[in-house]
N, C-alpha and C positions, 0 to 999 in steps of 0.2 A: 241494669238498664231499665229505664223508665219508659213505659208506653203511656202516652198521654192521650186520653180520650176527651178530656175537657180540662181547661186550665184550672178551674175551681176545684173539680173533684179528682182529677187524675194526677196532679202535681202534689208531692208531699209538702208539708209545712217546713221541713228542713230537719236535718239530723241534730242540730244544736238548738232547736226551738225550745223555749220561747226567746232565748237570748239573741240568737242569730237565726233569722227566718228567711225562707224563700219569699220573694216579693215578685208578683207579676205586675209589671208596669202597664197601666192603661193609658195614662196621659203624660206626655213628656213635659218637663219643666219648660215654661215659656209658651205653652199652647193656650189658645182660646177655645179649642174644640173640647167638648166634654164627651170623651169616649168611655164606654163601660162594656164589661163582658156581657154578652147575651147569655142569660141563664139557661136557655134551652139548647142552643147550638154550640156555645163555647167560642163563637166568633166575636171579634171586637166590633161594636156598633157605635155609630155616632148618635149620642143621645140628643145633643143640641150644640149649637155654637153659643157661647156665653153672650148674653144680651148686652152686657156692659163691656167697656174696654179694659177688662182685667185679664191677666195672664197667670196661669198656675205658677206659684212661686217655687215649687219643687216638684219632682217626679211623684206621681200619684198612682197608686194601684191597690192591690189587695194581697192578703196572706191566704194561700190556698188551704182548703179544708178547715176553714173557720166560718163561724156564723155569728153575726152581730145582732144586737137588739133591733136593728133596722131591717132584719130579715135578708141581709146581704152578706157577702164575705166581709171580713174585717178590713177596713181601709188602712192603708199605710202611706205615709209621706216619706220619701227617701231623698235625703240630702246628698247631692253629688256635686262635682265640679263642673258638670255639663249635662245637658238634657240626655235622657236615655230613650231609645227607640221604644215605641209602644209594643206590647206583647213580649218584651224582653224579660227573661227570668233572671233575677239577680239575688245575691245574698245581701241581707240588710241587718246591720247590728242595731238592735233596739236601744233607744236612749230615753224615751219618754212617750207622752201621749197628750193630745189635745182633746179635751172632752167638750162636746158641743151638743146643742139641740138644733135639729134641722126640721122645720115645719112641725114642731111638737114632739119629734122622736129623738131619743138619744142616738148619737152618731159619732162614736169615738174614732179618732184618727191617730194611729200609732205613728210616732216619729222615730225615724231611724237614719243611719248613715250607711252609705254603700260600703260593705265590708272590703271590697276590692278597689277602692278609690283612695290612694295614699294622701290625697289632699284633705280628706275628711275622716278617714277611718281611725284617726287618733282620738276622736271624741268618744267618750264612754258614757257620759251622763248629760242629761238635758241642761244642767246648770253650766256646762262648759260652752254652750252655744251663745253667741252674742245676743243680748236682749232685744236688739232691733229686729232680729229674725222673727221673734214671737209677735212683735207688733205688726210686721208684714203679714204673717199668717192670720192673725186675728182680723186685720183689716180686710184681707182678701175674702175669707170665709164669711164674715159678717156682711159684706157689701156685694159680692158677686151675683147674688140672686135678687137684689133689690128691684131691678127693672122687670123682674118676673112677678113682682108683688108677693115674694116669699120671704120668710124671715129665718135667719140663722143666728144663734147666740152661742158664742164661745164662752163656756163657763170657766174653765181653768186649764192650766197645763200641769200635768202630773209627771212625777219622776219615773225612773226606770222601774222601780218596784210596783208602782201602780200599773204601768204598761204591761209588765210581765203577767200580773194577775188577770188583766183584761184579756190578754192573748190566751192564757190557760183556760179561762172561762169560755172563750169563743171556740177553742179546739174541742172542749167537752160538749158544748152546745151543738157543734157540727156533728159529732158522733151520735148524739141523741136524735137529731133530725134526719140524718142521711145514712147511717149505718144500719144495715139489716141485721137483726139478731140471728146468731148462728143456731142451726137446728141440732 
């Protein structure tokens, strides 16, 4: 039994990580609201409503007990056949990564499919996803902050091997920053 004190710190990354990870969804597919986990309380807070008429192209969240270069939990985009409720914990099968720069900082987004959604869980690698999906992702992330006078650059899409390495590094970085050494 898991006792959750905080979604970022109290939920494990998953028994099969880095290949299949737990994902905590913050933003359902199709939302214009930018929700994020409050680092202090663990509650879901509204960061802002997106300034432009853009909608998140897939479910957006984070992998628990990870720490990215942007000093936040590692982001994950989970492809499903339907929007998933915010604060839903789900298993996500990692297939790749979108590497980007957000306001000058590296901000990787792991790309995964819902492990328990039969309409997408047959995908195993990023190369199997239709190319137009990547154009939608690139367009969304490069444009959605433009009216805030912020810039985002999508550098490239990496395959599963690159994504797994990024997750492993984020798991190690989390341990370095948040685990107390045993006496």
